[in-house]
C-alpha positions as CSV (number, residue, x, y, z in Angstrom):
1,M,49.3,-165.7,-40.1
2,P,46.5,-164.5,-38.1
3,R,47.8,-162.0,-35.0
4,F,46.1,-161.4,-31.6
5,F,46.9,-158.8,-29.1
6,T,46.7,-159.2,-25.1
7,N,48.4,-157.1,-22.0
8,E,49.3,-160.7,-20.2
9,I,49.4,-164.1,-20.8
10,D,50.0,-167.3,-18.9
11,E,51.9,-169.2,-20.7
12,N,50.1,-172.6,-19.3
13,N,46.8,-171.4,-20.3
14,I,46.8,-169.4,-23.5
15,V,43.0,-168.1,-24.2
16,L,41.7,-165.8,-26.2
17,T,37.9,-164.3,-25.7
18,G,35.5,-161.8,-26.6
19,S,36.1,-160.3,-30.3
20,D,38.9,-162.2,-30.8
21,A,37.3,-165.6,-30.0
22,N,34.6,-164.7,-32.0
23,H,36.4,-163.6,-35.0
24,I,38.5,-166.4,-35.2
25,G,35.6,-168.9,-34.8
26,R,33.0,-167.0,-37.0
27,S,34.6,-164.7,-39.4
28,L,38.0,-166.4,-40.4
29,R,35.8,-170.2,-39.4
30,M,39.1,-171.6,-38.0
31,R,39.8,-175.2,-37.1
32,N,41.3,-177.3,-34.8
33,G,45.0,-177.2,-35.2
34,E,45.3,-174.2,-37.3
35,A,48.0,-171.8,-36.3
36,V,47.7,-168.2,-34.7
37,T,50.2,-166.0,-33.0
38,V,49.2,-163.8,-29.7
39,C,51.2,-160.9,-29.1
40,C,52.2,-159.7,-25.4
41,N,54.4,-156.7,-24.7
42,G,56.9,-157.3,-27.9
43,I,57.3,-161.4,-27.9
44,D,55.5,-163.6,-30.0
45,Y,53.7,-166.9,-28.9
46,C,53.2,-169.1,-32.0
47,C,50.5,-171.7,-31.2
48,T,47.9,-173.9,-32.9
49,I,44.1,-174.4,-31.9
50,G,43.6,-177.0,-29.3
51,S,39.9,-176.2,-29.3
52,I,36.8,-174.0,-29.9
53,T,33.8,-172.7,-28.0
54,S,31.3,-169.8,-28.9
55,D,32.9,-167.6,-26.8
56,M,36.2,-168.8,-26.1
57,V,39.6,-170.0,-28.1
58,Y,41.8,-172.7,-26.0
59,L,45.6,-172.7,-27.9
60,N,48.2,-174.9,-27.1
61,L,51.7,-173.5,-27.1
62,L,54.5,-174.5,-29.9
63,E,56.8,-171.7,-28.9
64,K,57.7,-168.4,-28.4
65,H,59.9,-165.7,-29.4
66,R,60.9,-161.6,-29.9
67,C,58.8,-160.2,-32.2
68,A,61.1,-160.0,-35.3
69,A,59.0,-156.8,-36.4
70,E,59.9,-154.7,-33.3
71,P,63.0,-152.5,-33.2
72,N,65.9,-152.7,-30.4
73,V,64.8,-148.5,-29.7
74,E,61.9,-147.5,-28.2
75,V,60.4,-144.0,-30.2
76,T,58.2,-141.9,-28.4
77,L,56.4,-139.7,-31.4
78,F,55.3,-136.0,-29.9
79,Q,52.9,-135.1,-32.6
80,A,52.1,-131.2,-32.3
81,V,48.5,-131.9,-32.9
82,P,47.4,-131.6,-37.1
83,K,44.0,-131.9,-38.4
84,L,42.3,-134.8,-37.5
85,D,42.9,-136.7,-40.8
86,K,46.5,-135.5,-41.1
87,L,46.7,-136.8,-37.2
88,E,45.4,-140.2,-38.0
89,Y,47.4,-141.0,-41.1
90,I,50.6,-140.1,-39.0
91,I,49.4,-142.8,-36.5
92,Q,48.7,-145.0,-38.9
93,K,52.2,-145.0,-41.0
94,S,54.2,-144.1,-37.6
95,V,52.8,-147.5,-36.0
96,E,53.7,-149.4,-39.5
97,L,57.6,-148.0,-39.1
98,G,57.7,-149.1,-35.9
99,V,56.9,-146.2,-33.1
100,S,56.6,-147.1,-29.6
101,R,54.1,-144.2,-28.7
102,I,52.5,-141.1,-29.6
103,V,51.6,-138.5,-27.7
104,P,49.6,-135.6,-28.9
105,V,51.0,-131.9,-28.0
106,L,49.2,-128.7,-28.2
107,T,51.5,-126.1,-29.4
108,R,51.0,-122.7,-29.6
109,R,50.5,-122.7,-33.7
110,C,48.3,-125.7,-34.0
111,V,46.1,-124.9,-36.6
112,S,43.4,-127.7,-34.8
113,R,42.5,-127.1,-31.0
114,P,39.9,-129.5,-30.2
115,D,38.3,-129.5,-26.9
116,E,40.1,-131.8,-24.7
117,K,38.0,-133.5,-23.0
118,E,35.4,-134.3,-26.4
119,F,39.2,-135.3,-28.1
120,E,39.9,-137.9,-24.7
121,K,35.9,-139.1,-25.2
122,K,35.4,-139.2,-28.7
123,K,38.5,-139.2,-30.6
124,L,41.2,-140.7,-28.6
125,P,39.5,-144.5,-29.1
126,R,39.1,-144.1,-32.6
127,L,43.0,-143.2,-32.9
128,N,44.1,-146.0,-30.7
129,K,41.5,-148.4,-32.8
130,I,43.5,-147.0,-35.9
131,A,47.1,-147.7,-34.1
132,E,45.8,-151.7,-33.0
133,E,45.0,-152.4,-36.6
134,A,48.0,-150.7,-38.2
135,A,49.8,-152.7,-35.6
136,K,48.1,-155.5,-37.1
137,Q,48.7,-155.0,-40.7
138,S,52.3,-154.9,-40.2
139,G,53.2,-157.7,-37.7
140,R,54.4,-155.5,-34.9
141,G,54.7,-157.6,-31.6
142,M,52.8,-154.8,-29.4
143,I,50.2,-151.9,-30.2
144,P,51.8,-148.4,-29.2
145,E,49.7,-146.6,-27.3
146,V,47.7,-142.9,-28.5
147,T,47.9,-141.0,-25.6
148,S,46.1,-138.3,-24.2
149,M,46.8,-134.5,-25.6
150,V,49.1,-132.5,-22.9
151,S,50.5,-129.7,-23.3
152,I,53.9,-128.7,-24.5
153,K,55.7,-128.2,-21.1
154,E,54.3,-131.9,-20.1
155,A,55.6,-133.0,-23.2
156,L,59.3,-131.4,-22.4
157,C,59.0,-133.2,-19.0
158,Q,58.6,-136.5,-20.6
159,M,61.0,-135.7,-23.5
160,E,63.8,-135.2,-20.8
161,K,63.5,-138.2,-19.1
162,L,64.5,-140.7,-22.6
163,D,67.7,-140.7,-23.6
164,R,67.6,-138.7,-26.8
165,S,65.7,-136.5,-28.1
166,V,64.9,-134.8,-31.4
167,L,63.2,-131.4,-32.5
168,L,62.7,-131.2,-36.1
169,Y,62.5,-127.1,-36.8
170,E,64.1,-125.6,-39.8
171,E,65.7,-122.5,-38.7
172,E,69.3,-121.7,-38.0
173,G,71.2,-123.6,-35.2
174,G,70.3,-127.2,-36.0
175,C,72.5,-130.0,-37.6
176,S,71.3,-132.9,-39.9
177,F,69.6,-136.1,-38.8
178,G,72.8,-138.2,-39.6
179,Q,75.3,-136.1,-37.4
180,V,73.0,-137.4,-34.2
181,D,74.5,-139.7,-32.3
182,F,72.2,-142.6,-31.7
183,E,75.1,-145.2,-30.0
184,G,74.2,-147.2,-27.3
185,V,70.6,-145.3,-27.6
186,K,67.5,-147.3,-26.0
187,S,65.0,-144.4,-25.9
188,V,64.3,-141.5,-28.2
189,G,61.8,-138.8,-28.5
190,L,60.6,-137.4,-31.9
191,F,59.2,-133.9,-31.9
192,I,57.2,-132.8,-34.4
193,G,55.6,-129.7,-35.4
194,S,51.5,-129.2,-36.8
195,E,51.1,-127.2,-39.8
196,G,52.1,-123.5,-38.5
197,G,55.1,-125.3,-37.2
198,F,57.1,-124.3,-34.0
199,D,57.6,-120.8,-32.8
200,R,61.0,-120.0,-31.3
201,E,60.3,-120.1,-27.3
202,E,59.2,-123.3,-27.8
203,A,62.0,-124.6,-29.9
204,D,64.7,-123.1,-27.1
205,A,62.7,-124.7,-24.6
206,A,63.4,-127.8,-26.4
207,V,66.5,-127.2,-26.7
208,K,67.5,-126.2,-23.4
209,I,66.1,-129.7,-21.8
210,G,68.7,-131.5,-24.3
211,A,66.5,-132.0,-27.5
212,K,68.9,-132.1,-30.6
213,Q,67.8,-129.7,-33.1
214,V,67.2,-131.2,-36.2
215,W,66.5,-130.5,-40.1
216,L,65.9,-132.9,-42.6
217,G,67.3,-130.4,-46.0
218,K,66.4,-127.2,-47.5
219,R,62.5,-128.2,-48.7
220,I,59.8,-127.5,-46.6
221,L,57.5,-130.5,-45.3
222,R,54.3,-131.1,-44.6
223,C,53.5,-132.1,-40.8
224,E,52.1,-135.3,-42.4
225,T,55.1,-136.2,-43.9
226,A,57.9,-135.1,-41.6
227,P,57.3,-137.4,-39.0
228,I,57.1,-140.5,-41.4
229,T,60.3,-139.1,-43.0
230,A,62.2,-138.8,-39.9
231,L,61.0,-142.3,-38.4
232,S,62.2,-143.5,-41.6
233,I,65.3,-142.4,-41.2
234,L,66.2,-142.8,-37.0
235,M,65.1,-146.6,-38.4
236,F,67.8,-146.3,-40.9
237,L,70.4,-145.0,-38.1
238,T,69.7,-147.8,-35.8
239,N,69.9,-150.5,-37.7
240,N,66.3,-151.0,-37.4
241,M,65.4,-150.6,-41.2
C-alpha cells in the first residue's frame, strides 16, 4: 500500500497536495476507492481515495493506529562524520532499523571535514531525502530527521538529556552491549566514531556526562558497519526486533 508522510493532519479533512498528489494521480494512476496510508508522527491513517483533481487528492479516513514498524524507544544516532558515501549508507540503513534522529558530529579524527555552510546547503537536503526514501521503503510511521552538523561539545550536551547514552569505543574500560541496562528507557543516544574513531579525551568526556562505554567484541568494525551492528543489537535488547 502506498505510504505518504505529513507533519500535521486534520482527521476530518485529509488532503494530499503537491508532489504526493501528482505521484498518486499521474505516476501510480490510482483511482477513487483505492487504499493509501498517510503517516503522521508515528500514526498510520488508513484511507481510501475520495476524489482526485489535477493537484489535490481527497481521502476518506477508515481507521488509525500506531505504526507497528515504529520502535518503543527513540534512538538518536550521533555519527562522527565519515566520507559522504558512507554517511549516506549509514543513514539509509539506520532508518530501516528504526533510528529516530541522526546527528552528524565533527570530531577530531574525522577524515572528512566538510565546510559547514556547504554541508547545510548542498548535502543536508540530499541526506534527508535519503532518510525519507528509506522510511517509505521500510514502512516507517515517521521520517527520521538528519540534523545540521554539530561539534562534539554540542553532541554531548544533547546526549546528556537522554535517558541512556552509549559510546562505541574499543579501548579498555568498557562493557559489552548486553551489560547495559535499557529497562524502562524511552530515549537512547548512540555515539559512533568515524574512520579514525575517537581519541581518549573525547571518550572520557562522553563517559563524564553519563555515556556507557561499550565495545562490540575483539574485531574492529568499519565506521559504516558499527552503527548498523549497534542499532541491530539495541533494537533486539529493547524488544524491537
